[in-house]
C-alpha positions as CSV (number, residue, x, y, z in Angstrom):
1,X,-67.3,19.0,19.7
2,X,-64.5,17.3,17.9
3,X,-65.1,13.8,16.7
4,X,-62.8,11.0,17.8
5,X,-61.2,8.9,15.1
6,X,-63.1,6.0,14.0
7,X,-62.0,2.7,15.5
8,X,-62.0,1.3,12.0
9,X,-59.0,3.5,10.9
10,X,-56.8,2.7,13.9
11,X,-55.9,-0.9,13.0
12,X,-54.6,0.1,9.6
13,X,-52.1,2.5,11.3
14,X,-50.6,-0.1,13.5
15,X,-47.0,-1.1,12.6
16,X,-46.4,1.9,10.4
17,X,-43.6,3.1,12.6
18,X,-42.0,-0.3,12.6
19,X,-42.0,-0.5,8.8
20,X,-40.7,3.1,8.5
21,X,-37.9,2.3,11.0
22,X,-37.0,-0.9,9.1
23,X,-36.8,0.9,5.8
24,X,-34.8,3.8,7.2
25,X,-32.5,1.6,9.2
26,X,-31.5,-0.4,6.0
27,X,-30.6,2.9,4.2
28,X,-28.8,4.1,7.4
29,X,-26.8,0.8,7.8
30,X,-25.7,0.9,4.1
31,X,-24.6,4.5,4.5
32,X,-22.6,3.7,7.7
33,X,-20.9,0.6,6.1
34,X,-20.1,2.7,3.0
35,X,-18.5,5.3,5.2
36,X,-16.4,2.6,7.0
37,X,-15.4,1.2,3.6
38,X,-14.3,4.6,2.3
39,X,-12.4,5.3,5.5
40,X,-10.6,2.0,5.1
41,X,-9.8,2.8,1.4
42,X,-8.3,6.2,2.5
43,X,-6.4,4.5,5.4
44,X,-4.9,1.9,3.1
45,X,-4.0,4.5,0.4
46,X,-2.1,6.5,3.0
47,X,-0.5,3.4,4.5
48,X,0.6,2.2,1.0
49,X,2.1,5.6,0.2
50,X,3.9,5.7,3.5
51,X,5.2,2.1,3.0
52,X,6.8,2.9,-0.3
53,X,8.5,5.9,1.3
54,X,9.8,3.8,4.1
55,X,11.0,1.0,1.8
56,X,12.8,3.5,-0.5
57,X,14.5,5.2,2.5
58,X,15.6,1.9,4.0
59,X,16.9,0.7,0.6
60,X,18.9,3.9,0.1
61,X,20.9,3.4,3.3
62,X,21.0,-0.4,3.5
63,X,23.2,-2.9,1.7
64,X,21.1,-4.5,-1.1
65,X,22.2,-7.9,0.0
66,X,20.1,-7.4,3.2
67,X,16.7,-7.1,1.4
68,X,14.9,-8.9,4.3
69,X,16.1,-6.1,6.7
70,X,14.8,-3.5,4.2
71,X,11.4,-5.0,4.0
72,X,11.2,-5.6,7.8
73,X,12.1,-1.9,8.4
74,X,9.1,-0.8,6.2
75,X,6.4,-3.3,6.9
76,X,4.3,-3.1,10.1
77,X,3.1,-6.6,11.1
78,X,5.4,-9.4,12.3
79,X,3.9,-11.7,9.7
80,X,5.1,-9.4,6.9
81,X,1.7,-7.9,6.0
82,X,0.2,-4.5,6.3
83,X,-2.6,-3.9,8.8
84,X,-6.2,-4.2,7.5
85,X,-5.0,-5.7,4.2
86,X,-4.9,-9.4,3.7
87,X,-3.6,-9.3,0.1
88,X,-0.6,-7.0,0.6
89,X,2.5,-8.8,1.8
90,X,6.3,-8.4,1.4
91,X,6.0,-10.3,-1.9
92,X,4.1,-7.2,-3.3
93,X,7.3,-5.1,-2.8
94,X,9.7,-4.4,-5.7
95,X,12.9,-2.5,-5.1
96,X,15.0,-1.3,-8.0
97,X,18.3,0.4,-8.1
98,X,18.6,3.0,-10.9
99,X,21.3,5.0,-12.6
100,X,21.3,8.7,-13.5
101,X,19.0,8.0,-16.5
102,X,16.5,6.1,-14.3
103,X,17.5,2.8,-16.0
104,X,18.1,-0.3,-13.8
105,X,21.6,-1.0,-12.7
106,X,22.5,-4.6,-13.6
107,X,24.5,-6.2,-12.2
108,X,24.2,-4.5,-8.9
109,X,27.6,-3.5,-7.6
110,X,28.4,-3.9,-3.9
111,X,28.2,-0.6,-1.9
112,X,32.0,0.0,-1.9
113,X,32.2,-0.6,-5.7
114,X,29.3,1.7,-6.2
115,X,31.1,4.5,-4.4
116,X,34.1,3.9,-6.7
117,X,31.9,3.8,-9.8
118,X,30.1,7.0,-8.9
119,X,33.2,8.9,-8.0
120,X,34.9,8.0,-11.3
121,X,31.9,8.8,-13.5
122,X,28.6,9.9,-11.9
123,X,26.8,9.3,-15.2
124,X,28.0,5.7,-15.6
125,X,25.4,3.0,-16.1
126,X,26.8,1.0,-13.2
127,X,26.5,3.9,-10.7
128,X,23.4,3.7,-8.5
129,X,22.0,7.2,-8.1
130,X,18.4,6.4,-7.2
131,X,16.3,3.8,-5.4
132,X,12.7,3.0,-6.5
133,X,10.3,1.2,-4.2
134,X,7.1,0.0,-5.8
135,X,4.0,-1.9,-4.5
136,X,2.5,-4.1,-7.1
137,X,1.8,-7.8,-7.9
138,X,3.3,-10.2,-10.4
139,X,6.1,-9.9,-12.9
140,X,4.3,-7.3,-15.0
141,X,3.8,-5.2,-11.8
142,X,0.0,-5.2,-11.9
143,X,-1.9,-2.8,-9.5
144,X,-2.8,-4.1,-6.1
145,X,-6.5,-5.2,-5.8
146,X,-8.6,-3.8,-3.1
147,X,-10.6,-6.4,-1.1
148,X,-13.7,-4.9,0.5
149,X,-14.3,-5.6,4.1
150,X,-18.1,-5.8,4.2
151,X,-18.8,-7.4,0.8
152,X,-18.2,-11.0,-0.2
153,X,-15.7,-11.6,-3.0
154,X,-17.3,-11.7,-6.4
155,X,-20.5,-9.9,-5.4
156,X,-19.7,-6.7,-7.4
157,X,-19.1,-6.9,-11.2
158,X,-16.1,-4.6,-10.9
159,X,-12.9,-4.6,-8.8
160,X,-11.2,-1.6,-7.3
161,X,-7.5,-1.5,-7.8
162,X,-5.0,0.7,-6.1
163,X,-2.4,2.3,-8.3
164,X,1.1,0.9,-8.3
165,X,2.5,3.1,-5.6
166,X,6.1,4.1,-6.3
167,X,8.6,6.3,-4.7
168,X,12.0,7.2,-6.2
169,X,14.6,8.5,-3.8
170,X,18.2,9.5,-4.2
171,X,20.5,6.7,-3.2
172,X,22.4,7.1,0.0
173,X,25.3,5.1,1.2
174,X,23.7,1.7,0.3
175,X,25.2,0.4,3.5
176,X,28.8,1.5,2.8
177,X,30.8,2.5,5.8
178,X,34.3,3.8,5.3
179,X,36.9,2.0,7.3
180,X,34.9,-1.2,7.7
181,X,35.8,-4.5,5.9
182,X,35.0,-4.5,2.2
183,X,31.7,-6.3,1.6
184,X,32.5,-6.9,-2.1
185,X,34.4,-10.1,-1.7
């Protein structure tokens, strides 16, 4: 006849399942939050890449004097920020107009004058051939910092930075429309 367990051993086994559940749930919760954070990083990476493409496309076909319209065409929220990112705003956007050697065109000609400059000499330094859109911060164009969603600021000893997303695209009309009043005056 099998012996039943001693009543002395039973009280030591009480609560074991609760402790195991508590330990496992902490690991599970950290893994879930880590997956959410990685998904957010991937979402923002894709969004930032797409944003530079949108800005470069809008800048290539829009008059440079209408920079607010260029940014509004590319950014998603009405307050000028990107979704799920509190530190990326329209101030993080840099648009540069480049010549054939990828040097900046300065001073920037109006769209009609640019058409004349490019038709006379396509290698001229005052002929806008490319448009570059870049997402970065500051004058030195520092990389954009990533702010974790689930961790308080300053908790980690390191900071994750996105690269300076940049898109270079051939310049289009820059807003020039033949037959319309000249916008150079």
